[in-house]
N, C-alpha and C positions, 0 to 999 in steps of 0.2 A: 454524726458521732453520737453513740448512745450516751444518755445522761450518766450512767454508771461509770463510763469511761472518761468523764470530763476531768481535765487537769487544770491546775492553776499555776500561774507564773511563779508565785512565791514558793511553790512546792518543788518545781524542777530546777530552779536557778541555784547557782553556788551560794553558800552562806554569805560570802563577801562579794556578791555580784556587783555591788555599787563601785567597786574598784577593779573589777575583773575586765580584761580585754577579751570580749567574747565575739566570735563570728559564727555565722551559720547560714542555713538556707531555709526559705519558706516558699510555699506555693502561694502566690498572691492572686486572689480572684480579680482584684482591680487591675493588675498588670498582665493578667492572663498568662502567667507562667512562673517559673522559678526565679527567685531573687536572692542575691547574696546580701546578707544583712549583718548589722552589728546591733548590740543592745545597749541602751542607756536607760536606767531607771525603769526597766521592764517595758520600754517602748522600742519598737522595731524600726531601724533606720536602714534605708536602701543604699547599698554600695554597688549595685549592678551597673550604674552608669560609669563607674570607675573600673570595675573588673566584673565581667559577666559570668565568670566561673570561679569557684573556690580555688581550683588549681592555679588559675592565673593570679588571683589575689595574693596567695601565699608566696608567690615568687617575688612580690614587691619588697623592696628594702625600706620603704617609707610607710609601713603599716601603721605605726603609732600616730603618724601625722594624718593618715587617711581616716582613721577611726575617730580622730578628734575634730574633724571638719564640722563646721556649724551649718553647712549648706546641704547636708544630706537630707533627701526627702524622708519624711516620716510615714511609714505604712500603717501605723496604728499601734495599739497595745498588744503585747505578746498574748494576752488572754484571748484576743480576737482570733489568733491563729491556733489556739488550743481548743476553743469551743466551736470552731468552724465558721464563724461569721465573717472572717476576713480571708480565710484560706486554711492552710494547715502547715504544720512544721515538717520539714524534710530532714533526712540525714544530712549532716553538715559537710559532706564531701560530694564531689561529682566525678571528675575525670581520673581521680587518683586510683592506683591499684589497691585492692583490698587484700592485705596479707596478714598472716597470723603465725605466731610462734607457739609451739606445743611443748608440753612436758617441761615447764620451767619452774615448777614448785615441787618439793619433795612429796607432798601429799598427792598431787595429781600424777606424779610418776608411779607411785604405788597403785593408784586406781587404774591407770592404764595397763599395768602388768596384770592386775586382777581381771580386767576385761579380757585381756589376751588369754589368760589361763582358763577363764570361765567360758571362752568361746562365744561371748556375747549373750550368755544365758544369765539373766538377773538372779534366778533361783539358786544358781551355784556360787554367786559372788560372795555371799556371807561366809561359806565354808572356806573358799580360797583366801579371803581376807584374813580369817582367823589363823590360817596356816602361814601366810607370807608376811603379814604386818610385823610380827615380833622380830623377824629376821631382816627383811629388806628395809622396813621403816627405820629401825635403829641404825642401820648402816648408812642411810641416806641423810641422816640428820646433820645439818650444818655443812654439808659437802658443797663446795663451789665447783660448778661445771668446768672441766678442762684442767683442774688443779692436779698436783701430785697425789693428794689424798684421794681424789676421784679415781685416778688410775689404780691406786691400791685397792679401793673398794671394788672396782671392776674385776681385778684379779681374784679377790676373795669370793665374790659372787659367782664368777665363772667356775671356780673350784667347787663351789657348792651346787653347781648346776642350775643357778637361779638367774643367770644373765638374760636380758631381754632387749629387743630392738628399741623399746621405749626407754630403758635405762641408758642405752647407747647415746640417744639424742638428749637425754635428761642430764647426764653428768659427763658425757664425752666432750671432745673438743668442738664438734660441729652441732649447732642447734638445728632443731626441726623448724624450717620456715616453709609454709605452704600457702597456696592461694585460697583464701577463705571464700571469696565470691568475686563477681565481675564488677568493674566500674559502673556506677549508676544504679546498681541493684540493691543497695542497702536501704533498709527502712529506718524511719526516724522515731523519735519519742512520740508516744501516743498511738503508733501503728500496731497492727497485729504482727506477731512473729510466728513463723511456720515450722511445724514438726511434720516430717514425712509420715503419711498414714501407715506405712509398713512397720514403723518403729514401735516397739513395746517397752523400750528401756532407753530413756533420754533425759537430758537435763540442760538447764541454762549454764552458761559459763560467764560469770561477771569478770570483766577485764578492763585494765587500763590500756588505752590505745594511743600510741605515739603518732603524731602527724608530721610528715617530712616534706621538704621541698625536693625538687628534681636533683639537687646536688647532695641529697642525703642529710642535710641539716635538719635537726628536729626543731620545729617552730612552736609546738604546742601539744596539747593532749585533749582527748575526749574519752567518753566511756563507751564500752561495747558489750554486747551479748553474743558470744560465739556459740550459738545453739549447736548442741552435739547429740548425735544418735549413738548411744553407748553400745547397743546391741549390734549395730551395723559395723562400726569400727572394730568391735571386739571379735567379730567373725573373721576379719582379715584387715590388716593395716592398709592393704591395697584398695580397700573400699573407703578410704578417707574422704575422697571427693564426694561420694554419695552420702557419707555421714555428715559432711559439713556444708555442702553447697546445694541448697534447695530453695524453692521459692520462699522469700521472706525470712530466710534463716540467718541473716546478718543484720543486726541492729546497732546503730551508732547514734550518739548524741548525749544530751540535747544540743550542745554547742561545742565548738572548739574553743578552749581557753588558750590564748597565746602567751608565750613566755614574756615576762617583763620583770621589773623590779619587785613586783608583788607576787610573782609566781615563777619559780625556777625548777630546774631538774632536781634540786634538793627537796623541793616540796613533793615532786613525783615519787621520789625514792622513800619518802616518809609516809606516803598516803596509805590508808586502809580502804580498800574497795569492799563495799558491803552488798549483800544480796537479800532480798525479801521476796518470797513467793507466797501468794495468798490464793487459795483455790475456792471455787464456787461451792465445793463440798465442805468448806470450813477448815480444810487443811492449811497449815502455815509452816513455813520453814525459813530460817534465817542463817546467814553465815558471813564470814569475813575473809578477805585475802589481803594480809598486810604485805606491802611491797618490800619490806625488809626481809621477807622470807624467800625472795626470788633467787634462783641459782645463777642467773646471769644478769649483768647490768642492762638497763634499757639501751644504752649506747652500744654495747657489744652486740645485742640482738639486731639493732638497726644496721650496724656495720656488717653483720652476716647476711642481712637482706639486700642492702644496697652497697655495691663496691665496684671495683673495676671489671668484675666478671658479670655484673648484672645491674642495669640502670633502669630508672623509672622517670622518663622525661616529663610526665604529668604529675610527678610526686607520688607518694604512697602513704598509706596508714598501716600500722603494724599492731595487731593485738598482741599483748605481752604474755598471755597465758593466765591461768588461774590455779589457785591451790584448792579451790572449793569444789569437791566432787561429792555431791549429796548422797548420803546413805540412809537417811531417815525413812523407815518403812511407811508406805502410803496405802498400798492396796492389799496388804497382807504381810504377815510375819515372814521376814527373810526376803521379801521382794524388793526392798530398797525404794528409792524414789524414782518416779517418772512423772512427766507432765500429764495434765488433763486439760481438755478444751475449756477455755475460759479463765485459766490461771492468769493472775496479775503478777508480772515479774518486774521488780524494781532493782536496778543496779545503781549504786550511789557512792559518792565521795564528796566530802564537805566542800572541796575546792572546785569541783566540776559539776555539781548538781545531781540530778536524778534522771536516769533513763528508764522510762516506764512503758511497758508493752503488755499486750494481752495475747495469750497463746491460742492458736487454732491449727488445724491441719494445713499443710502447705497448699493442698489442692483447694482449700476453702478461702485462703487469703487472696487478695486482689492479685491478678497476674501482673508480672513485671512487663510493662509495655513502653515505658518512657526511658529509652536508652540514649546513647550518644547522638545518633542521627536525629532523634526527636528533639533533643536539647538544642542542637545547632539550628534546626529548622525553626524552632520556637524563637531563639534569639535573633535570627535573621528577620523573622516576621515582625519583630519589635524594634528593628533598627539597631541591634546591639552586636551584630556580627563582628564589628571592628574592636569590640571591647574584651574579647575573649583572652 
């Protein structure tokens, strides 16, 4: 790991980490494979002997008891997994489906319509924004998806010829739920995140991520970066898969914070997710996504993902969407924002810590090679096959 990319435990952990129930995954050099872990005073304790996968651990009803056990092996300080001396930090999920909800904030609804109208051309976006924002933006303010008011707004915008497929999923009865990436493919805190080399207009998407069990119960939360190619999706919504699912394009972490008396759904709904981008060229950009501005509740979105029509026996995580669609000019007037190689991207929330990654082309990021088969082979070789 490059010295410039070095992270410290006190920077990435939640502000109140001493009372937080945190679980995650590390690659342990000493154990020669991935380990399920919990944190105590920035020390990493191994849970793999209890549950060899995060999917399996989260199905347990005795999580609070397991995390409090005093016989868990200590793998060392978290700093040792951040500086590479003991291993490295992994995305905190494994077998879970990686799902995402789109167009869940009014600001992002407007930006998706702008992408659509501009045909993925960043140079046209400013003119389209100036034309649509006064009309659509005002109508979308404080509209709750699926409400009677939403239906009235739909009728009004249809009469004006301004209705869009993005507004349909943004304020209509049915949310946009899509597959962000494949199980085992997410990168963790400290890793590179990938932008497809074909893209000339792209951005990070800082998001709150719900963590669910197989039965759909939400057991905790983490942070995510739903990297997006605005020019690709803007050309056609049917290119969503190409815009969203590329090598290293899904980042999660640093840890899952489990719900308990100190952290509840009320805390999630009051959270502000922040974004900081720092470029090697000196460019900086910051923004926030207050969860109070979301158009659908987290429980509603999870219910639209997992129900009698669609199940996830290994559990799932769900990105809740972002209101932050960056428009700050970077490479010229009217060009808006796009990533550059080497950008440092930080997604943060006081109760969840900081997810930090560095941007590169997807083709330059390490290839995804450790999938489900590799995981099970590794666990079997370590005598952990019966702990899954």
